Short mmCIF file of the C-alpha atoms (twelve columns), coordinates in Angstrom:
data_MODEL
# 
_entry.id   MODEL 
# 
loop_
_atom_site.group_PDB 
_atom_site.id 
_atom_site.type_symbol 
_atom_site.label_atom_id 
_atom_site.label_alt_id 
_atom_site.label_comp_id 
_atom_site.label_asym_id 
_atom_site.label_seq_id 
_atom_site.Cartn_x 
_atom_site.Cartn_y 
_atom_site.Cartn_z 
_atom_site.pdbx_PDB_model_num 
ATOM 1   C CA . MET A 1   86.477  140.069 89.717  1 
ATOM 2   C CA . THR A 2   86.337  143.404 91.887  1 
ATOM 3   C CA . THR A 3   88.460  146.402 90.251  1 
ATOM 4   C CA . GLU A 4   89.401  148.231 93.741  1 
ATOM 5   C CA . LEU A 5   87.757  148.375 97.360  1 
ATOM 6   C CA . THR A 6   88.602  151.006 99.893  1 
ATOM 7   C CA . VAL A 7   87.606  149.154 103.410 1 
ATOM 8   C CA . PRO A 8   87.958  150.248 106.986 1 
ATOM 9   C CA . SER A 9   90.627  148.617 109.026 1 
ATOM 10  C CA . TYR A 10  89.442  148.636 112.636 1 
ATOM 11  C CA . ALA A 11  90.783  148.924 116.097 1 
ATOM 12  C CA . LYS A 12  90.339  146.395 118.738 1 
ATOM 13  C CA . LEU A 13  89.681  147.107 122.660 1 
ATOM 14  C CA . ASN A 14  90.474  144.406 125.508 1 
ATOM 15  C CA . TRP A 15  87.358  144.806 127.875 1 
ATOM 16  C CA . TYR A 16  89.563  142.002 129.745 1 
ATOM 17  C CA . LEU A 17  92.835  140.301 129.410 1 
ATOM 18  C CA . ARG A 18  94.647  137.654 131.534 1 
ATOM 19  C CA . VAL A 19  97.925  136.621 130.277 1 
ATOM 20  C CA . LEU A 20  98.668  132.712 131.323 1 
ATOM 21  C CA . ASP A 21  101.891 130.839 130.625 1 
ATOM 22  C CA . PRO A 22  104.275 130.942 127.641 1 
ATOM 23  C CA . ARG A 23  103.248 128.296 125.009 1 
ATOM 24  C CA . PRO A 24  106.035 125.970 122.988 1 
ATOM 25  C CA . ASP A 25  105.153 128.409 119.888 1 
ATOM 26  C CA . GLY A 26  106.565 130.875 121.415 1 
ATOM 27  C CA . TYR A 27  103.117 132.777 121.922 1 
ATOM 28  C CA . HIS A 28  101.350 132.963 125.449 1 
ATOM 29  C CA . ASP A 29  97.748  131.055 126.271 1 
ATOM 30  C CA . LEU A 30  95.274  133.770 127.262 1 
ATOM 31  C CA . GLU A 31  91.616  134.639 127.931 1 
ATOM 32  C CA . THR A 32  90.496  138.367 126.727 1 
ATOM 33  C CA . ILE A 33  87.285  140.267 125.228 1 
ATOM 34  C CA . PHE A 34  87.548  141.863 122.271 1 
ATOM 35  C CA . GLU A 35  85.667  144.405 120.569 1 
ATOM 36  C CA . THR A 36  86.430  146.339 117.351 1 
ATOM 37  C CA . LEU A 37  85.881  150.332 117.569 1 
ATOM 38  C CA . GLU A 38  85.511  152.737 115.038 1 
ATOM 39  C CA . LEU A 39  88.839  154.027 114.588 1 
ATOM 40  C CA . ALA A 40  90.394  152.787 111.862 1 
ATOM 41  C CA . ASP A 41  92.842  152.910 108.897 1 
ATOM 42  C CA . THR A 42  91.382  153.109 105.870 1 
ATOM 43  C CA . LEU A 43  93.443  150.884 103.191 1 
ATOM 44  C CA . ARG A 44  92.499  150.653 99.666  1 
ATOM 45  C CA . PHE A 45  93.011  147.565 97.797  1 
ATOM 46  C CA . ALA A 46  93.866  147.071 93.862  1 
ATOM 47  C CA . PRO A 47  94.881  143.873 92.039  1 
ATOM 48  C CA . LEU A 48  97.932  144.319 90.070  1 
ATOM 49  C CA . ASP A 49  99.137  142.064 86.907  1 
ATOM 50  C CA . LYS A 50  102.643 142.085 88.363  1 
ATOM 51  C CA . ASP A 51  103.526 138.716 90.980  1 
ATOM 52  C CA . GLU A 52  103.952 141.305 93.604  1 
ATOM 53  C CA . CYS A 53  102.536 142.833 96.426  1 
ATOM 54  C CA . LEU A 54  102.954 146.766 96.490  1 
ATOM 55  C CA . ILE A 55  102.142 149.215 99.589  1 
ATOM 56  C CA . SER A 56  102.321 152.794 99.946  1 
ATOM 57  C CA . GLY A 57  101.389 154.875 103.424 1 
ATOM 58  C CA . PHE A 58  103.544 153.189 106.134 1 
ATOM 59  C CA . PRO A 59  106.316 154.176 107.970 1 
ATOM 60  C CA . PRO A 60  109.580 153.588 105.964 1 
ATOM 61  C CA . ASP A 61  110.932 151.462 109.385 1 
ATOM 62  C CA . VAL A 62  108.055 149.458 108.304 1 
ATOM 63  C CA . PRO A 63  109.453 147.695 104.776 1 
ATOM 64  C CA . ALA A 64  106.606 145.603 102.442 1 
ATOM 65  C CA . GLU A 65  108.393 142.937 103.238 1 
ATOM 66  C CA . ARG A 66  107.909 143.266 106.715 1 
ATOM 67  C CA . ASN A 67  104.423 144.271 106.928 1 
ATOM 68  C CA . LEU A 68  101.497 141.712 107.410 1 
ATOM 69  C CA . ILE A 69  99.766  142.689 104.591 1 
ATOM 70  C CA . THR A 70  102.272 141.020 102.142 1 
ATOM 71  C CA . ARG A 71  102.480 138.523 104.590 1 
ATOM 72  C CA . ALA A 72  98.599  137.679 103.860 1 
ATOM 73  C CA . TRP A 73  99.162  138.041 100.271 1 
ATOM 74  C CA . GLN A 74  101.718 135.181 100.085 1 
ATOM 75  C CA . LEU A 75  99.593  133.099 102.469 1 
ATOM 76  C CA . LEU A 76  96.370  133.079 99.854  1 
ATOM 77  C CA . ARG A 77  98.616  132.421 97.132  1 
ATOM 78  C CA . ASP A 78  100.109 129.651 98.243  1 
ATOM 79  C CA . GLU A 79  96.570  128.831 99.531  1 
ATOM 80  C CA . CYS A 80  94.803  129.513 96.313  1 
ATOM 81  C CA . PRO A 81  97.378  128.435 93.769  1 
ATOM 82  C CA . GLY A 82  97.247  130.311 90.111  1 
ATOM 83  C CA . ARG A 83  93.908  132.156 91.602  1 
ATOM 84  C CA . ILE A 84  95.876  135.432 92.789  1 
ATOM 85  C CA . ARG A 85  98.062  137.819 90.931  1 
ATOM 86  C CA . GLY A 86  99.850  141.143 92.335  1 
ATOM 87  C CA . LEU A 87  97.791  143.614 95.305  1 
ATOM 88  C CA . TYR A 88  98.617  147.386 95.111  1 
ATOM 89  C CA . VAL A 89  97.684  148.586 98.693  1 
ATOM 90  C CA . GLU A 90  97.781  152.521 100.044 1 
ATOM 91  C CA . ALA A 91  96.879  153.109 103.691 1 
ATOM 92  C CA . ASP A 92  95.633  156.107 105.257 1 
ATOM 93  C CA . LYS A 93  97.129  155.346 108.496 1 
ATOM 94  C CA . THR A 94  95.345  156.677 111.731 1 
ATOM 95  C CA . LEU A 95  95.708  153.905 114.477 1 
ATOM 96  C CA . PRO A 96  99.001  154.102 116.287 1 
ATOM 97  C CA . ARG A 97  101.587 151.417 116.737 1 
ATOM 98  C CA . GLY A 98  102.389 150.187 119.920 1 
ATOM 99  C CA . GLY A 99  99.058  151.367 121.477 1 
ATOM 100 C CA . GLY A 100 97.874  147.830 122.097 1 
ATOM 101 C CA . LEU A 101 94.716  148.573 119.016 1 
ATOM 102 C CA . GLY A 102 95.692  145.767 117.029 1 
ATOM 103 C CA . GLY A 103 96.652  147.965 113.690 1 
ATOM 104 C CA . GLY A 104 98.719  145.278 112.081 1 
ATOM 105 C CA . SER A 105 96.747  142.369 112.689 1 
ATOM 106 C CA . SER A 106 93.674  144.354 111.730 1 
ATOM 107 C CA . ASN A 107 95.349  145.573 108.066 1 
ATOM 108 C CA . ALA A 108 96.302  141.968 107.532 1 
ATOM 109 C CA . ALA A 109 92.556  140.954 108.175 1 
ATOM 110 C CA . ALA A 110 91.483  143.357 105.465 1 
ATOM 111 C CA . ALA A 111 93.913  142.263 103.111 1 
ATOM 112 C CA . LEU A 112 92.777  138.311 103.431 1 
ATOM 113 C CA . LEU A 113 89.213  139.854 103.219 1 
ATOM 114 C CA . ALA A 114 90.186  142.396 100.384 1 
ATOM 115 C CA . LEU A 115 91.722  139.403 98.566  1 
ATOM 116 C CA . ASP A 116 88.722  137.333 98.926  1 
ATOM 117 C CA . ARG A 117 86.910  139.807 97.261  1 
ATOM 118 C CA . LEU A 118 89.031  141.109 94.398  1 
ATOM 119 C CA . TYR A 119 89.989  137.714 93.188  1 
ATOM 120 C CA . GLY A 120 86.629  135.876 93.541  1 
ATOM 121 C CA . LEU A 121 87.896  132.947 95.935  1 
ATOM 122 C CA . SER A 122 84.464  133.015 98.122  1 
ATOM 123 C CA . LEU A 123 86.297  131.624 100.882 1 
ATOM 124 C CA . SER A 124 84.195  131.148 104.213 1 
ATOM 125 C CA . THR A 125 84.522  133.300 107.179 1 
ATOM 126 C CA . GLU A 126 85.387  130.059 108.852 1 
ATOM 127 C CA . ARG A 127 88.439  129.435 106.180 1 
ATOM 128 C CA . LEU A 128 89.183  132.878 106.411 1 
ATOM 129 C CA . VAL A 129 89.354  133.297 110.479 1 
ATOM 130 C CA . GLU A 130 91.877  129.748 110.490 1 
ATOM 131 C CA . LEU A 131 94.078  131.511 108.003 1 
ATOM 132 C CA . GLY A 132 94.156  134.642 109.962 1 
ATOM 133 C CA . ALA A 133 95.323  132.838 113.067 1 
ATOM 134 C CA . ARG A 134 98.304  131.480 111.334 1 
ATOM 135 C CA . LEU A 135 99.351  135.311 110.511 1 
ATOM 136 C CA . GLY A 136 98.718  136.041 113.907 1 
ATOM 137 C CA . SER A 137 97.099  135.608 117.182 1 
ATOM 138 C CA . ASP A 138 94.651  138.754 116.642 1 
ATOM 139 C CA . VAL A 139 94.017  138.476 113.150 1 
ATOM 140 C CA . ALA A 140 91.137  136.017 113.572 1 
ATOM 141 C CA . PHE A 141 89.436  138.249 115.475 1 
ATOM 142 C CA . PHE A 142 89.407  141.050 113.272 1 
ATOM 143 C CA . VAL A 143 88.141  139.070 110.508 1 
ATOM 144 C CA . MET A 144 85.083  137.877 112.418 1 
ATOM 145 C CA . GLY A 145 84.882  141.089 114.276 1 
ATOM 146 C CA . GLY A 146 82.183  142.242 116.745 1 
ATOM 147 C CA . CYS A 147 82.714  141.183 120.239 1 
ATOM 148 C CA . ALA A 148 84.156  137.802 121.109 1 
ATOM 149 C CA . VAL A 149 85.769  136.042 123.960 1 
ATOM 150 C CA . ALA A 150 89.002  134.490 122.964 1 
ATOM 151 C CA . THR A 151 90.962  131.950 124.518 1 
ATOM 152 C CA . GLY A 152 93.771  129.696 123.349 1 
ATOM 153 C CA . ARG A 153 96.572  132.238 122.047 1 
ATOM 154 C CA . GLY A 154 93.601  134.569 120.975 1 
ATOM 155 C CA . GLU A 155 92.702  132.779 118.035 1 
ATOM 156 C CA . ILE A 156 89.596  130.384 119.765 1 
ATOM 157 C CA . LEU A 157 86.722  132.699 119.222 1 
ATOM 158 C CA . THR A 158 83.090  132.414 121.201 1 
ATOM 159 C CA . PRO A 159 81.184  135.670 119.566 1 
ATOM 160 C CA . LEU A 160 79.690  137.684 122.514 1 
ATOM 161 C CA . GLU A 161 76.915  140.380 122.854 1 
ATOM 162 C CA . ALA A 162 78.249  143.729 122.485 1 
ATOM 163 C CA . PRO A 163 78.269  145.822 126.037 1 
ATOM 164 C CA . GLY A 164 76.161  148.562 124.114 1 
ATOM 165 C CA . GLU A 165 77.578  152.063 123.499 1 
ATOM 166 C CA . PHE A 166 80.486  153.451 125.091 1 
ATOM 167 C CA . HIS A 167 82.432  156.491 124.706 1 
ATOM 168 C CA . LEU A 168 86.031  156.530 125.505 1 
ATOM 169 C CA . VAL A 169 88.969  158.516 126.505 1 
ATOM 170 C CA . MET A 170 92.111  157.313 124.722 1 
ATOM 171 C CA . VAL A 171 95.624  157.860 125.935 1 
ATOM 172 C CA . LEU A 172 98.722  156.712 124.348 1 
ATOM 173 C CA . PRO A 173 102.379 156.893 125.886 1 
ATOM 174 C CA . ASP A 174 104.635 158.625 124.145 1 
ATOM 175 C CA . GLU A 175 106.650 155.524 123.323 1 
ATOM 176 C CA . PRO A 176 105.337 152.787 121.166 1 
ATOM 177 C CA . VAL A 177 105.190 149.529 123.675 1 
ATOM 178 C CA . PRO A 178 105.656 146.202 121.383 1 
ATOM 179 C CA . THR A 179 103.766 143.481 122.252 1 
ATOM 180 C CA . GLY A 180 106.478 140.976 122.311 1 
ATOM 181 C CA . GLU A 181 108.610 143.424 124.446 1 
ATOM 182 C CA . ALA A 182 105.512 143.701 126.532 1 
ATOM 183 C CA . TYR A 183 104.851 140.053 127.203 1 
ATOM 184 C CA . ALA A 184 108.870 139.312 127.821 1 
ATOM 185 C CA . ARG A 185 108.419 141.941 130.412 1 
ATOM 186 C CA . LEU A 186 105.347 140.440 132.204 1 
ATOM 187 C CA . ASP A 187 107.084 137.104 132.243 1 
ATOM 188 C CA . ALA A 188 109.820 138.700 134.239 1 
ATOM 189 C CA . ILE A 189 107.009 139.172 137.335 1 
ATOM 190 C CA . PRO A 190 105.902 137.018 139.624 1 
ATOM 191 C CA . ARG A 191 102.052 136.598 139.397 1 
ATOM 192 C CA . PRO A 192 99.816  134.628 141.836 1 
ATOM 193 C CA . ALA A 193 97.168  132.938 139.811 1 
ATOM 194 C CA . PRO A 194 93.753  134.359 140.174 1 
ATOM 195 C CA . ALA A 195 90.958  133.151 142.063 1 
ATOM 196 C CA . VAL A 196 88.689  132.599 139.520 1 
ATOM 197 C CA . THR A 197 88.953  131.934 135.506 1 
ATOM 198 C CA . LEU A 198 86.813  133.741 132.704 1 
ATOM 199 C CA . ALA A 199 85.244  130.564 132.080 1 
ATOM 200 C CA . GLU A 200 84.482  130.253 136.183 1 
ATOM 201 C CA . ALA A 201 83.085  133.354 136.343 1 
ATOM 202 C CA . ALA A 202 80.685  132.851 133.088 1 
ATOM 203 C CA . GLU A 203 79.085  130.260 134.820 1 
# 
């Protein structure tokens, strides 16, 4: 069992995003192209003998019980009974909240990957991607990383060759924009169907 891991938790960029209809599960169907960026949080993971998840470095309005890292730990404990005990996480947060960069989802994916290594679970990437999809639409992509076309609610991934090196200027609003709120406002706006779908454009 590994004693400690320090890993980057990368941001992502949507090169393209088409939001489709709401789904019965509360999400939306979508088409998007994801790519990971160099911008990242730094997370340090260590196992605990206590059967609990302790997290430091997050704002006080993000309690541990609501943190996606805690949910990732709970999910793997349920999936691998008797193989995982506690987890300590220390975060050096760089990714802004509500900026569309996927910080929470990235943290959850990093936790899944770290727990797999810390406790020697030897789960396949495909299995971790499937588990990540249970935690949130973007988590599956962050497990895989790189560049990918995503469909469904974002969990159906097709690897894509990255477009090459780009220098990007990032502009963030003064107020965070929660994803759920953004999608709810989008639903209130009448939108014509696009002339071509992503699948058709790729043909």
